[in-house]
N, C-alpha and C positions, 0 to 999 in steps of 0.2 A: 923378830919372831912374833907371830900373832896367834893368839889362842884360837882353837877351833870353835865352831858353833856348838853350844852346849858342852863345855869342857868337862864337866863331871860325868856326863853320859858317855863321852868319848873315852874318858879315863877308865870308866867301868868296863867298857868293851875291850880296851887294851890290856887291862889287868886280867880279864877272863880268857882272852883269846891269844895272847902273845906271852913270850918269856922275856919281855923288855924289863929293864930294871925300874925301880920306883923313881930314880932320878931322871931317866930318859922320858918316862911318861909325864913326870912333873914338869920338866922343861918344855915339852911339846904343848901340854894343856895349860901351862902357866898357873899351876897349882903348887902348893907346898908339898915337899916330899913326904912329910908326916901325914898329910891328908890322903895321899895315894896309899900309904901303908894302912891307914884307917879304912879306906875303901876295900883293900884286899882282905882285911880282917873282918869286914862286915859291920864295922861300927858306924860307918858313914855311907850314905847313898845306897843303902840296902834295898830301898824301894824304887830306885831309878833304873830304867831299862837302858842297856848299853846302845850306843849309836856308833856304827862303823865309820871310821874316817875314810875307809876305802870307797864305801858307797856314796859318801858326800863329796868325793873327789879331792880330798885334801892330802891323802897319802896313797902310795902304791904298795902293793904286797912286797915288791922288791926292796923298797926302802925299809919296811919293817924287818924283813929278813936280814938286810945289811946291818941294822942296828942290833938285832938279836945276836949276830955273830961278833960284833964289836961293842963291848959294854961301855966303852968311852965315847962312842959316836953318838951324835944327837940327831933326832928325826928332823928331816927337812921336808917342808910342804912341797907338793909336786909342782911341776912346771906350769900347769894350767892356773893354779892358785897364784903363783908369782906373776904370771902374765896378766891376770885380771887386775892386780894391784897397779901394774905399770900402765895399763890402759886407762884405769880410773883416774890416775894422776893427771892424765891429759884431757880426757873427755868427761869424767865424773858421771858416767852412765852405768857401766858394768860394775857391780859390787859382788864380791864373794860372800859366802855365808858368814865368815869370820869378820869381815869388814862391817857388815850390817850389825853384828852384835857388838862391834867396837865403837859404834857411834856415841852411845852414852858415855863411854870411857873418854872419848876424845872431847866431848862437851865438858866433862868434869875437869880435864886437863886445862882447857882454855879458861874456864872460870877461875881456876886456882892460879895459873901462871900469867894470864893475860886479862885481868879483870876490866881493863879499859875497853875491850872489844864488846860492842853492843850486840843484843840478841839477833837483830836482823843480819848482822855480818856472820855470826855463828851459823845461822840457818843456811846462809849462802856457802860457807866454807865446808860444813859437815854434811849438809843435806838433811837437816832435821827440822823440827817445828818449835815454835816458841813455847807451847805448853810443856813439851819435853824438857826444854832448857830450864823453865821455871820450876818444874818438879825436881830436877837434879839440884838446882840451887837451894831449894827449900828442904831437900832430903826426903821428899815424899814419893820419889820414883818407885814403882813396884819392884824393881830389881836393884834397889839402892845398895843392899848388902853385898852384892856381887860386882858392883861397878868399881873399877880401879882406874885411876887417871892414866891415860896413854897419849903420847904425843900424836896428833892427827897426821903429821908428816910421816912418822915412823910406821904407822899402820896403813898408809897409802890413801887416806881420805882427802888430803889436799897437798899441794906442793909448798915447799919452803917459801917460794916467791909470793904465793897467794897469802900465806900467813903473815909474812913481813909487811905486805901491802896493807892488810887489814889493821895491823898494829900501828903502822905509821898514820893511817887515816884517822884512827881513833885518838891517837895522841894529838894530832893537829886539831881535831874537833875539841878536845879537852882544853888545849891551850887557848883556843879562840874564845871559849866560854869564860876563862879566867881573866882575860883582858878587861880592864875597867872601861865602861861605856860612858862617853861624855854626855851629860844631861843638858838638854836644850831648855831654854826658858819657855814655860808653857804660856798660852794666851792669858790665863788667869793671873799669872805673875806680872805679865806685861801691863794688864789692866790696873793692877794694884799700884805699880810704879807710876803709871800715867796719872792716876787719881792723886797720888801723893804730890807729884810735881804741880798739878793744878791747884791743890789746896795751898801750897806754899806761895804760888803766884797771887792767889786771892788774898791771903793774909798779909802779904808785904805792903800793898797800897794802903790798907787800913792802918797799919802801924805808922806809916808816913803821915797820914792825915791827923792821927792822934798827936804826933810830935809837933805839927804845924799849928794846931789849935791853941795851945798855951802861949805860943809866941805872939799871935794876933791879939789875945787878951792883954798881954803885957804892954803892947803898943798903945792900946786904948787907954789903959790906966795912966 
């Protein structure tokens, strides 16, 4: 289930224009049941204008009537909304209003559950920007209070295959960085060793001459 675009505004409309239960509205809008009750009492969202989910193409009047007749039934998004998600999973071109609003939630889910995935991969998976990712990571996003982590596969922003591929690439990159790199001798070190060997060679003949000199003096004596 995916929350509609502007869930509070949708909840306001459903409270004012239908006889659905608080639980049914809460499940569809992905809000707490007590929050729906507060909206009905006028304590919350009293200054928010209601948005019709029928006009946005997320619900049909028949679906609302069905759930009004059965208090245990849950609202189901219309076929067009579900088809958009199916198409997006393949082509990543068509996005429903709810999917666009779910992008920050999907980014937050990846940052929490797959921290090894780098920003460029998240941009490719979700179709977002690096500044948006950074603002969510730092908690400075303008809508941070309403962002809740959602699996990008569950909301139709990417496929399970693409997500697994991104994770495996990131892990392979991390393992490559952790491997110790063999250090080669620098030219400076080679020069030092060459100088040291030359000095040894120069010193050795001098030492031999010094040893021979006392022996000659002894013969003369």
